[in-house]
C-alpha positions as CSV (number, residue, x, y, z in Angstrom):
1,M,56.5,124.3,64.5
2,S,57.7,125.8,67.8
3,K,60.6,124.1,69.6
4,L,58.4,122.9,72.3
5,K,55.8,121.5,69.9
6,F,58.6,119.6,68.2
7,I,59.9,118.3,71.6
8,L,56.4,117.2,72.6
9,S,56.1,115.3,69.3
10,V,59.3,113.5,70.2
11,F,57.9,112.7,73.7
12,L,54.5,111.5,72.4
13,G,55.9,109.4,69.6
14,L,58.7,107.5,71.4
15,T,60.3,105.3,68.9
16,I,63.6,103.4,68.5
17,G,65.8,104.0,65.4
18,I,68.7,101.6,64.8
19,A,70.4,102.4,61.6
20,Y,71.2,105.9,60.4
21,S,73.1,107.8,57.8
22,Q,76.1,109.9,58.7
23,T,75.8,112.6,56.1
24,N,73.4,115.6,55.7
25,T,73.1,118.3,53.0
26,D,70.7,120.7,54.7
27,E,71.8,124.2,53.7
28,N,69.8,125.8,56.5
29,A,71.2,123.6,59.3
30,A,72.2,125.6,62.4
31,V,75.6,123.9,62.7
32,P,78.1,122.5,60.2
33,T,76.9,119.3,58.4
34,G,78.6,116.4,56.6
35,Q,80.4,113.4,57.9
36,V,82.2,114.0,61.2
37,L,84.1,112.2,63.8
38,D,81.7,111.4,66.7
39,K,82.1,113.5,69.8
40,I,80.2,114.6,72.9
41,V,78.1,117.8,72.1
42,A,76.2,118.1,75.4
43,K,76.4,116.8,78.9
44,V,73.6,116.8,81.5
45,N,75.0,115.5,84.8
46,N,76.4,112.1,83.8
47,Y,74.3,111.8,80.6
48,I,75.7,112.7,77.2
49,V,74.5,113.7,73.7
50,L,76.7,112.6,70.8
51,E,77.0,114.3,67.5
52,S,75.9,111.0,65.9
53,D,72.7,111.2,68.1
54,V,71.9,114.6,66.7
55,Q,72.6,113.6,63.1
56,K,70.5,110.4,63.3
57,S,67.6,112.1,65.0
58,Y,67.6,115.0,62.6
59,L,67.4,112.7,59.6
60,D,64.6,110.7,61.4
61,A,62.7,114.0,62.0
62,L,63.0,115.0,58.4
63,S,61.6,111.7,57.2
64,Q,58.7,111.9,59.7
65,S,57.8,115.5,59.3
66,Q,54.1,116.0,58.6
67,E,52.5,118.1,55.9
68,G,51.3,121.4,57.2
69,F,53.9,121.6,59.9
70,E,57.2,123.5,59.8
71,T,60.1,121.2,59.2
72,P,62.2,120.9,62.4
73,T,65.7,122.4,62.4
74,R,68.9,120.8,63.6
75,C,68.6,123.1,66.7
76,D,65.1,121.8,67.4
77,V,66.4,118.3,67.3
78,F,69.4,119.1,69.5
79,E,67.2,120.8,72.1
80,S,64.8,117.8,72.2
81,L,67.7,115.4,72.8
82,L,69.1,117.8,75.5
83,I,65.7,117.8,77.2
84,N,65.5,114.0,77.0
85,K,68.8,113.9,79.0
86,L,67.5,116.6,81.4
87,M,64.4,114.4,82.1
88,V,66.5,111.3,82.7
89,A,68.9,113.2,85.0
90,K,66.0,114.7,86.9
91,A,64.3,111.3,87.1
92,E,67.4,110.0,88.9
93,I,67.2,112.9,91.4
94,D,63.4,112.5,91.9
95,S,63.7,108.6,92.2
96,V,61.5,108.0,89.1
97,I,62.4,104.3,88.4
98,V,61.9,102.0,85.5
99,T,62.5,98.4,86.5
100,D,64.7,95.9,84.5
101,A,61.6,93.7,84.1
102,E,59.7,96.5,82.3
103,V,62.6,97.1,80.0
104,I,63.3,93.4,79.2
105,F,59.6,92.8,78.6
106,Q,59.2,95.4,76.0
107,A,62.7,95.0,74.5
108,D,62.2,91.3,73.9
109,Q,59.0,92.1,72.0
110,R,60.7,94.7,69.8
111,F,63.7,92.5,69.3
112,S,61.5,89.7,68.2
113,M,59.8,92.0,65.7
114,V,63.2,93.0,64.2
115,M,64.4,89.4,64.0
116,A,61.1,88.3,62.4
117,Q,61.9,90.7,59.5
118,F,65.0,88.6,58.8
119,G,63.5,85.2,59.4
120,G,65.5,84.8,62.6
121,D,68.7,84.9,60.6
122,E,71.4,86.5,62.8
123,S,73.8,86.8,59.9
124,M,71.4,89.1,58.1
125,V,71.1,91.3,61.2
126,A,74.9,91.6,61.2
127,E,74.9,92.5,57.5
128,I,72.2,95.1,57.7
129,Y,73.1,96.7,61.1
130,G,76.8,96.0,61.3
131,K,76.4,94.4,64.8
132,T,75.6,91.1,66.3
133,A,72.1,90.2,67.4
134,D,73.2,90.4,71.0
135,Q,74.6,93.9,70.4
136,L,71.4,95.0,68.7
137,K,69.3,93.7,71.6
138,S,71.5,95.5,74.1
139,E,71.1,98.7,72.1
140,I,67.3,98.3,72.1
141,E,67.3,97.8,75.8
142,E,69.4,100.8,76.5
143,S,67.4,103.1,74.3
144,L,64.1,101.7,75.5
145,K,65.0,102.3,79.2
146,E,65.7,106.0,78.5
147,Q,62.4,106.3,76.6
148,L,60.4,104.7,79.4
149,I,62.0,107.0,82.0
150,I,61.1,110.0,79.8
151,Q,57.6,108.7,79.5
152,K,57.2,108.3,83.2
153,M,58.7,111.7,83.9
154,Q,56.2,113.3,81.5
155,Q,53.4,111.5,83.1
156,K,54.6,112.7,86.5
157,I,54.9,116.3,85.4
158,T,51.4,116.4,83.8
159,D,49.7,114.1,86.4
160,G,46.2,115.3,87.1
161,L,45.9,117.4,84.0
162,A,42.3,117.8,83.0
163,V,40.5,119.9,80.3
164,S,37.2,121.6,80.9
165,P,34.6,122.5,78.2
166,A,35.2,126.2,79.1
167,E,39.0,125.8,78.4
168,V,38.2,124.1,75.0
169,K,35.9,127.0,74.1
170,K,38.5,129.6,75.2
171,F,41.2,127.8,73.1
172,F,38.9,127.7,70.0
173,T,38.0,131.4,70.2
174,S,41.7,132.3,70.5
175,I,42.3,131.0,67.0
176,P,41.9,133.6,64.3
177,R,39.0,132.7,62.1
178,D,41.1,132.7,59.0
179,S,43.6,130.3,60.7
180,L,41.0,127.6,61.7
181,P,42.0,124.2,60.3
182,F,40.1,122.7,57.4
183,F,39.0,119.1,58.1
184,S,38.5,116.5,55.4
185,A,35.2,114.7,55.1
186,E,34.7,112.1,57.8
187,V,32.5,109.1,58.3
188,I,31.2,106.9,61.2
189,V,31.3,103.2,60.2
190,G,30.7,100.1,62.2
191,Q,31.0,96.4,61.6
192,I,29.9,93.1,63.0
193,V,32.4,90.3,62.3
194,K,32.0,86.6,62.6
195,K,34.7,84.0,62.2
196,P,33.4,80.9,60.5
197,E,33.0,78.0,62.9
198,V,35.1,75.2,61.5
199,N,33.6,71.7,61.4
200,K,34.5,69.1,64.0
201,A,36.4,66.8,61.6
202,A,38.8,69.6,60.7
203,K,39.3,70.5,64.3
204,D,40.0,66.9,65.2
205,Q,42.6,66.7,62.5
206,M,44.5,69.7,63.9
207,E,44.4,68.3,67.4
208,N,45.7,65.0,66.3
209,Q,48.5,66.6,64.3
210,L,49.7,68.6,67.3
211,K,49.5,65.5,69.5
212,E,51.9,63.8,67.0
213,F,54.2,66.7,67.2
214,K,54.3,66.5,71.0
215,E,55.1,62.8,70.8
216,M,57.9,63.4,68.3
217,I,59.4,66.1,70.6
218,L,59.2,63.9,73.7
219,N,60.7,60.8,72.1
220,G,63.6,62.9,70.6
221,T,62.8,62.4,66.9
222,A,62.2,66.1,66.4
223,D,62.7,69.4,68.3
224,F,60.1,72.0,69.0
225,Q,61.8,74.9,67.2
226,T,62.3,73.0,63.9
227,L,58.7,71.9,63.9
228,A,57.5,75.4,64.6
229,Q,59.6,76.9,61.8
230,K,58.3,74.3,59.4
231,Y,54.6,74.0,60.4
232,S,53.5,76.9,62.6
233,E,51.0,79.2,61.0
234,D,51.9,82.1,63.1
235,P,54.3,83.9,60.7
236,G,55.7,86.3,63.4
237,S,56.9,83.6,65.7
238,A,57.5,80.7,63.3
239,M,60.7,82.3,62.1
240,M,61.9,82.4,65.7
241,G,61.2,78.7,66.3
242,G,57.8,79.6,67.8
243,E,59.1,81.9,70.5
244,L,56.8,84.8,71.4
245,G,58.9,86.7,73.9
246,F,57.7,88.0,77.2
247,F,54.1,88.9,77.8
248,R,52.2,90.1,80.9
249,R,49.1,88.4,82.2
250,G,46.0,89.4,80.3
251,E,47.9,90.2,77.0
252,L,47.4,86.8,75.3
253,A,44.3,84.8,74.6
254,P,42.8,83.6,77.9
255,E,43.0,79.9,77.0
256,Y,46.6,80.2,75.9
257,E,47.7,82.1,79.0
258,A,45.9,79.8,81.4
259,T,47.5,76.8,79.8
260,A,51.0,78.3,79.7
261,L,50.9,79.4,83.3
262,N,50.0,75.9,84.5
263,L,53.2,74.5,82.9
264,K,56.6,74.1,84.4
265,P,59.6,75.6,82.5
266,G,60.4,73.3,79.6
267,E,57.0,71.5,79.9
268,I,54.8,71.1,76.8
269,S,51.1,71.3,76.8
270,N,48.4,69.3,75.1
271,P,46.7,71.0,72.2
272,V,44.7,74.0,73.3
273,E,42.1,75.9,71.2
274,T,41.9,79.7,71.1
275,M,40.2,82.2,68.7
276,F,43.4,81.9,66.6
277,G,43.4,78.1,66.1
278,F,45.1,75.2,67.9
279,H,48.3,75.6,69.8
280,L,51.0,73.4,71.2
281,I,52.7,75.4,73.9
282,Q,56.0,75.2,75.7
283,L,56.7,77.4,78.7
284,L,60.3,78.8,78.5
285,E,60.6,81.1,81.5
286,R,58.6,83.1,84.1
287,R,59.7,86.5,85.5
288,G,57.2,87.8,88.1
289,N,54.0,88.6,86.2
290,T,55.6,88.0,82.8
291,F,56.2,84.8,80.9
292,N,57.9,83.6,77.7
293,T,56.6,80.8,75.6
294,R,57.0,79.2,72.3
295,H,54.2,77.6,70.3
296,I,53.1,75.8,67.2
297,L,49.9,77.2,65.8
298,L,47.7,75.3,63.4
299,R,44.6,77.0,62.0
300,P,41.8,74.7,60.7
301,V,40.5,76.1,57.4
302,P,36.8,76.5,57.1
303,T,35.0,74.7,54.3
304,E,32.7,76.5,51.9
305,D,29.7,75.1,53.9
306,D,31.3,76.6,57.1
307,I,31.5,80.0,55.5
308,K,28.0,79.9,54.1
309,N,26.6,79.0,57.6
310,T,28.3,82.1,58.9
311,E,26.8,84.2,56.1
312,R,23.3,82.9,56.9
313,Y,23.9,83.7,60.6
314,L,24.9,87.3,59.9
315,D,22.1,87.7,57.4
316,S,19.6,86.7,60.1
317,L,21.2,89.2,62.5
318,R,21.1,91.9,59.9
319,T,17.3,91.3,59.4
320,Q,16.8,91.7,63.2
321,I,18.7,95.0,63.1
322,L,16.7,96.3,60.1
323,E,13.4,95.4,61.8
324,K,14.7,97.2,64.9
325,K,14.5,94.1,67.1
326,I,18.0,94.8,68.2
327,D,20.2,97.9,68.0
328,F,23.4,97.6,65.9
329,A,25.7,98.6,68.7
330,K,24.2,96.1,71.1
331,A,24.4,93.4,68.4
332,A,28.1,94.2,67.8
333,K,28.9,94.1,71.5
334,E,27.2,90.7,72.0
335,Y,27.9,88.9,68.8
336,S,30.9,90.4,66.9
337,D,34.2,88.4,67.0
338,D,36.3,91.5,66.3
339,R,37.5,92.7,69.7
340,S,39.1,95.9,68.4
341,T,35.6,97.3,67.5
342,S,33.0,95.2,69.4
343,D,33.7,97.0,72.7
344,N,32.9,100.3,70.9
345,G,29.5,99.1,69.6
346,G,31.2,97.8,66.4
347,F,32.4,101.3,65.4
348,F,35.9,102.0,64.1
349,T,37.9,104.5,66.1
350,D,40.7,106.9,65.4
351,P,43.7,105.6,67.5
352,Q,45.0,109.1,68.0
353,T,41.8,110.7,69.3
354,G,39.6,107.8,70.3
355,S,36.8,109.4,68.1
356,N,34.4,107.4,66.0
357,R,34.7,109.9,63.3
358,L,37.3,108.9,60.7
359,T,38.6,110.2,57.4
360,L,38.4,107.6,54.7
361,R,42.2,107.5,54.7
362,T,42.2,106.6,58.4
363,L,40.4,103.3,57.6
364,E,43.5,102.2,55.6
365,D,41.4,99.5,53.9
366,P,40.8,99.8,50.2
367,V,37.9,97.3,50.4
368,L,36.2,99.5,53.0
369,Y,36.8,102.6,51.0
370,F,35.2,101.3,47.8
371,T,32.4,99.7,49.7
372,L,31.4,102.9,51.5
373,D,31.7,104.8,48.2
374,S,28.8,102.7,46.9
375,M,26.7,102.9,50.1
376,K,24.1,105.4,51.3
377,V,24.3,106.8,54.8
378,G,22.2,104.8,57.2
379,T,22.4,101.5,55.3
380,L,23.7,98.1,56.3
381,T,25.4,95.8,53.8
382,T,24.6,92.1,53.3
383,P,27.2,89.7,54.6
384,M,30.6,90.2,52.9
385,R,33.6,87.9,53.0
386,F,37.1,89.3,53.7
387,E,40.5,88.0,54.5
388,D,42.2,88.6,57.8
389,E,46.0,88.5,57.7
390,R,46.2,86.4,60.8
391,E,43.0,84.4,60.9
392,G,42.0,83.8,57.3
393,T,38.5,84.1,55.9
394,K,35.9,86.0,57.9
395,V,32.4,87.5,57.2
396,R,31.1,90.9,58.2
397,I,28.3,93.3,57.8
398,L,29.0,97.1,57.6
399,F,26.9,99.9,58.9
400,Y,27.4,103.4,57.3
401,K,26.0,105.4,60.2
402,E,26.9,109.0,59.3
403,R,29.0,111.3,57.1
404,F,30.4,114.7,57.9
405,P,31.3,116.9,54.9
406,A,34.7,118.7,54.7
407,H,34.5,121.9,56.8
408,R,36.3,124.5,58.8
409,A,36.8,123.5,62.4
410,N,33.8,124.4,64.7
411,M,32.8,123.5,68.3
412,N,29.8,121.4,67.4
413,D,31.4,119.0,64.9
414,D,35.0,119.0,66.2
415,Y,34.8,119.2,70.0
416,E,37.0,116.1,70.6
417,K,39.7,117.3,68.2
418,L,39.7,120.7,69.9
419,K,39.8,119.1,73.3
420,L,42.9,117.1,72.3
421,A,44.6,120.3,71.0
422,T,43.7,122.1,74.2
423,R,45.2,119.4,76.3
424,R,48.4,119.5,74.2
425,R,48.6,123.3,74.7
426,K,48.2,122.8,78.5
427,E,50.9,120.1,78.4
428,E,53.2,122.6,76.6
429,E,52.6,125.2,79.3
430,I,53.2,122.8,82.2
431,L,56.4,121.4,80.6
432,S,57.7,124.9,79.9
433,K,57.4,125.8,83.6
434,W,59.0,122.5,84.6
435,F,62.0,123.1,82.3
436,V,62.7,126.5,84.0
437,S,63.0,124.9,87.5
438,A,64.5,121.6,86.4
439,K,67.5,123.0,84.5
440,E,68.6,124.7,87.7
441,D,68.9,121.3,89.5
442,V,71.4,119.7,87.0
443,F,74.8,120.5,85.4
444,I,74.5,121.3,81.7
445,D,77.5,121.7,79.4
446,I,77.0,122.4,75.7
447,D,79.7,122.2,73.0
448,P,80.5,125.7,71.5
449,A,79.4,124.4,68.1
450,Y,75.8,124.4,69.3
451,D,75.9,127.7,71.2
452,R,74.0,129.4,68.3
453,C,71.1,127.1,69.0
454,E,70.5,128.8,72.4
455,A,69.0,125.6,73.7
456,L,66.9,126.0,76.8
457,K,67.6,129.8,76.8
458,D,63.9,130.7,76.4
459,R,62.8,128.2,79.1
């Protein structure tokens, strides 16, 4: 792995690490290892890199290194951190700004995810991370702000980048034939999912239960957070007393959002139904186009008859597809309840490439894996029940559209993958040129212990 490829992987996979080890036993490290007193090892204008930053990032890089790629060295890690600071310093010069609202919005969501792991127990946070919840949140905000600035700078630097078919072909022909990657077998699989329609009696019961909760809160016999912790069926927010954190318009269910934005801070809604169930919502705060709410979610459970009705519906739809009265993709777009696949004609996509072609490992669902193993290409299953972690029992039909055997990369079968690789190559070239000029605009001071790394010397 080249230094720049490693640096790009850092840019493209922006993540926050909180805890880290302070020891390392890598015999090939470019600088001395072991437990050290923290110190500044690099400075770019007013931004610094600490020895602990290098140590933490190096251990993270080792744990995340991918098979088939050269393991990054400590010098690679040091240079990537140095370039991060270079981008932040240059962003300040070029007036590339990340607003506090952007940082708070994302930091609140990440902090909520961390707290949910500990059931909202701040004492456990202190025990695991050795800092208070407030200190942890502040750290997340600080780290996230830098990451967002780096992301914006990279977008600015590569703005307008496009890849033509001729460039993809040129990139492909530049790879020696014996070095062409070998791709595992891939499949194209689609689904049409229906969530069972719960009977009216069960829905009425949920609504009445939430109305009782609202009355208890208003008359002071219970508080919202306690009821959410005890009764809400949203596991992520229940631990936090129902609080969701800040979201932008358009990111939550439309019915939920419309109700929340019609409330005054502190006001509690009447029960509202979304695809997830029934909610009792309290608006906590609005900041521009973002808002923070807490809720109690109750999910009515479908009866056996409700599920059988759904199976009959999908079986009828399956018959129409087999008789070619409706195309599978059209049926998925119009009738599937799974938003992650319906917009793509029901087909699963690789989140990295956006391609419909997936390795079986990409599906990450053992039920799908074993189902496909027993299917023939071109066939459509009968309705099958499955469990959704958030929404309970659902029913789906699967379409095994196509299979591609394992093969060496070629232009016909792997154009999208090669296009992505070509784009990354162009990004490397653009960033390399940018580094050459950008480093002349800032003051860079590197600790002698890292001189052997020759960071940025080849830029």
